[in-house]
DRENGU-615237 format. One record per residue (C-alpha): residue number from 1; residue in three letters; y, z, x. Coordinates in steps of 0.1 Angstrom, whole numbers. Layout:
! residues N
nudo, marlum, y, z, x
NUM, ALA, Y, Z, X
...
! end
This chain:
! residues 271
nudo, marlum, y, z, x
1, MET, 156, -98, 67
2, THR, 146, -105, 103
3, LEU, 123, -79, 117
4, ASP, 127, -70, 154
5, CYS, 99, -47, 165
6, GLU, 86, -31, 197
7, VAL, 54, -13, 205
8, VAL, 59, 24, 214
9, GLN, 37, 54, 220
10, THR, 40, 84, 197
11, ARG, 39, 120, 210
12, SER, 2, 120, 204
13, GLY, -2, 90, 226
14, THR, -12, 66, 198
15, PRO, 5, 31, 196
16, ALA, 30, 24, 169
17, LEU, 54, -4, 159
18, ARG, 91, 6, 158
19, ASP, 118, -14, 141
20, LYS, 146, -17, 167
21, LEU, 173, -19, 141
22, THR, 165, 12, 121
23, GLY, 143, 32, 145
24, GLU, 116, 36, 118
25, MET, 80, 36, 130
26, MET, 49, 23, 114
27, HIS, 17, 44, 115
28, ARG, 28, 74, 134
29, THR, -8, 88, 135
30, GLY, -23, 56, 148
31, PRO, -27, 23, 128
32, MET, -64, 24, 123
33, ILE, -66, 61, 116
34, GLU, -38, 60, 90
35, ALA, -52, 29, 74
36, ARG, -85, 46, 69
37, ARG, -72, 80, 58
38, LEU, -44, 70, 34
39, TYR, -56, 37, 21
40, LEU, -92, 27, 26
41, GLU, -109, 60, 18
42, PRO, -87, 70, -11
43, SER, -91, 36, -27
44, ARG, -129, 40, -26
45, LEU, -132, 4, -15
46, PHE, -168, 7, -4
47, VAL, -178, 20, -38
48, ARG, -157, -6, -57
49, LEU, -172, -35, -38
50, ARG, -206, -23, -50
51, GLU, -196, -24, -86
52, GLN, -211, -51, -108
53, GLY, -188, -81, -114
54, SER, -186, -118, -109
55, GLU, -149, -119, -101
56, PRO, -136, -109, -67
57, LEU, -122, -74, -62
58, VAL, -84, -79, -55
59, VAL, -64, -58, -31
60, LEU, -27, -63, -33
61, ASP, -13, -53, 2
62, VAL, 24, -48, -1
63, GLY, 40, -44, 34
64, LEU, 16, -62, 57
65, GLY, 32, -48, 89
66, ALA, 7, -50, 118
67, GLY, -20, -58, 93
68, SER, -38, -24, 97
69, ASN, -44, -17, 60
70, ALA, -55, -52, 52
71, LEU, -77, -53, 83
72, ALA, -94, -20, 73
73, ALA, -103, -36, 40
74, TRP, -114, -68, 57
75, ARG, -137, -49, 80
76, CYS, -151, -29, 51
77, SER, -159, -60, 31
78, GLU, -174, -80, 60
79, SER, -196, -51, 72
80, LEU, -211, -42, 38
81, ALA, -247, -54, 33
82, GLY, -266, -60, 2
83, PRO, -254, -69, -33
84, ARG, -216, -67, -35
85, ARG, -185, -84, -49
86, ARG, -163, -107, -29
87, LEU, -130, -92, -17
88, ARG, -97, -110, -21
89, ILE, -67, -96, -1
90, ILE, -32, -107, -9
91, SER, -7, -95, 17
92, LEU, 30, -96, 9
93, ASP, 58, -91, 34
94, ARG, 92, -105, 42
95, SER, 83, -112, 78
96, PRO, 52, -118, 99
97, ALA, 69, -104, 131
98, ALA, 50, -71, 132
99, LEU, 16, -88, 130
100, ALA, 26, -113, 156
101, LEU, 36, -86, 180
102, ALA, 4, -66, 174
103, LEU, -16, -98, 181
104, ALA, 0, -103, 215
105, PRO, -26, -100, 243
106, GLU, -10, -69, 258
107, HIS, -11, -51, 224
108, ALA, -42, -65, 206
109, SER, -66, -39, 219
110, ALA, -44, -10, 208
111, PHE, -42, -23, 173
112, GLY, -79, -32, 170
113, LEU, -74, -69, 171
114, LEU, -98, -81, 197
115, ASP, -128, -87, 175
116, SER, -134, -111, 146
117, ALA, -108, -92, 125
118, GLY, -83, -102, 152
119, GLU, -94, -138, 147
120, ALA, -89, -135, 110
121, ALA, -54, -120, 116
122, GLN, -45, -149, 139
123, ALA, -57, -174, 113
124, LEU, -36, -157, 87
125, LEU, -6, -159, 109
126, THR, -11, -195, 117
127, ARG, -23, -209, 84
128, GLY, -14, -183, 58
129, ARG, -50, -179, 47
130, HIS, -84, -170, 61
131, VAL, -118, -172, 45
132, ALA, -148, -153, 58
133, LEU, -183, -148, 45
134, HIS, -174, -121, 19
135, THR, -136, -120, 21
136, GLU, -106, -142, 14
137, TRP, -72, -131, 29
138, GLN, -39, -147, 19
139, LEU, -4, -141, 32
140, ARG, 27, -146, 11
141, LEU, 61, -142, 28
142, GLY, 92, -135, 7
143, GLU, 106, -110, -18
144, ILE, 81, -92, -41
145, GLU, 102, -100, -71
146, ALA, 98, -138, -65
147, GLU, 62, -137, -52
148, LEU, 44, -114, -77
149, PRO, 50, -135, -108
150, GLU, 33, -165, -93
151, PHE, 0, -146, -94
152, GLY, 4, -138, -131
153, ILE, -4, -104, -147
154, GLU, -33, -80, -145
155, PHE, -49, -95, -113
156, ALA, -50, -65, -89
157, ASP, -76, -38, -87
158, ILE, -62, -19, -57
159, VAL, -27, -17, -44
160, PHE, -18, -7, -8
161, TRP, 20, 2, -9
162, ASP, 31, 4, 27
163, PRO, 66, -10, 32
164, PHE, 94, 6, 52
165, SER, 108, 38, 36
166, PRO, 134, 38, 8
167, ARG, 161, 45, 34
168, VAL, 153, 12, 51
169, ASN, 139, -9, 23
170, PRO, 153, 6, -10
171, GLY, 145, -24, -31
172, LEU, 107, -18, -29
173, TRP, 109, 18, -41
174, THR, 126, 13, -74
175, TYR, 116, 16, -110
176, ALA, 118, -22, -113
177, ALA, 96, -28, -83
178, PHE, 69, -4, -96
179, ALA, 71, -18, -131
180, ALA, 64, -53, -117
181, VAL, 34, -40, -98
182, ARG, 21, -22, -129
183, ARG, 21, -55, -148
184, ALA, 1, -69, -119
185, CYS, -26, -42, -122
186, ARG, -58, -46, -142
187, GLY, -73, -17, -161
188, GLY, -89, 8, -137
189, ALA, -65, -2, -109
190, THR, -53, 24, -83
191, LEU, -22, 24, -61
192, HIS, -19, 42, -27
193, THR, 12, 49, -7
194, TYR, 21, 72, 22
195, SER, 53, 85, 4
196, GLY, 53, 117, -15
197, ALA, 90, 116, -24
198, THR, 99, 130, -58
199, SER, 119, 99, -67
200, VAL, 89, 76, -58
201, ARG, 65, 95, -79
202, ALA, 90, 96, -108
203, ALA, 95, 58, -105
204, LEU, 57, 53, -106
205, LEU, 55, 75, -137
206, LEU, 83, 56, -154
207, ALA, 67, 23, -146
208, GLY, 35, 33, -165
209, PHE, 13, 47, -139
210, ALA, -5, 81, -139
211, VAL, 4, 98, -107
212, GLY, -13, 123, -84
213, VAL, -12, 139, -50
214, GLY, -28, 120, -22
215, GLU, -41, 128, 13
216, LYS, -23, 151, 36
217, VAL, 2, 132, 58
218, SER, 15, 161, 79
219, GLU, 22, 198, 74
220, GLY, 36, 202, 39
221, LYS, 37, 165, 32
222, TYR, 12, 145, 11
223, ALA, 7, 109, 2
224, THR, 6, 96, -34
225, CYS, -21, 81, -55
226, ALA, -14, 64, -88
227, ALA, -36, 47, -114
228, THR, -37, 31, -147
229, SER, -53, 62, -162
230, PRO, -51, 100, -153
231, GLU, -89, 101, -152
232, LEU, -89, 81, -121
233, LEU, -69, 107, -101
234, ALA, -85, 135, -82
235, GLN, -53, 157, -84
236, PRO, -29, 145, -111
237, LEU, 7, 159, -110
238, ASP, 9, 188, -133
239, ARG, 36, 207, -152
240, ARG, 45, 227, -121
241, TRP, 56, 194, -105
242, LEU, 74, 185, -137
243, ASP, 93, 217, -135
244, ARG, 103, 209, -99
245, LEU, 114, 175, -111
246, GLY, 139, 190, -135
247, ARG, 154, 211, -106
248, SER, 154, 183, -80
249, THR, 187, 170, -67
250, ALA, 174, 135, -63
251, PRO, 147, 131, -89
252, PHE, 149, 94, -97
253, PRO, 156, 60, -81
254, PRO, 190, 45, -88
255, ASP, 178, 20, -114
256, ALA, 160, 47, -135
257, PRO, 170, 47, -173
258, LEU, 195, 73, -184
259, ASP, 168, 92, -203
260, ALA, 143, 92, -174
261, LEU, 136, 129, -175
262, GLN, 129, 129, -212
263, ARG, 106, 99, -208
264, VAL, 86, 116, -180
265, ARG, 84, 149, -199
266, ALA, 69, 130, -229
267, LEU, 41, 113, -209
268, ALA, 5, 121, -219
269, GLN, -2, 133, -183
270, PHE, 20, 164, -189
271, VAL, 14, 171, -226
! end
């Protein structure tokens, strides 16, 4: 898929990238604000980098876009003093077009790309990899179904899931896609996404994640946090949500198994 983007201003005056073909915008509340509120802070990256461990902490960044989420993680890692783990960021996307546009001189300031993080993003775009004092950042272009298996299984500690919506990019919001990502997660991993759609949460549950309510996105809408264990969630979905699932007109993604509702109802999270 060829991505054709433009920079626009939202009603609040913040910059956003808009896909010309679909009209869908990235980061309506501002790229740096949204990255911090929906991905960096809920993932507890500062805390996790302080954990003991000889292996790098791995962030799987699905939907690079303008690089805002990955750059928030990059800045966090590079600014942290004292004993800490290295950070490895693996960004996956079909196209680098959005990052290239954000790096253009007339837009770089609006997207926070004038400092060393901008230099890292430019290196990523040019060479596909950037190595800093505490952080390695890698870019893989292609379809997630083809790219993920090359990294093996159980390698990711944190997943930022930020592709275009199911309306625009349905293949990345399926049971199969989330099952592939679940296989990529180590024990103790968490996944964070802006979507609070019933079918997305159900797909994550079917894929083997425990699922909970995330940060507030807008009035009446909340992001989603998922994890390898319910104990890692601040607000797990409860039986009230399960009851609403049974009444929903669009409860599951199209590739869900025929007995999807029975499977979800039997999950330990709801027993």
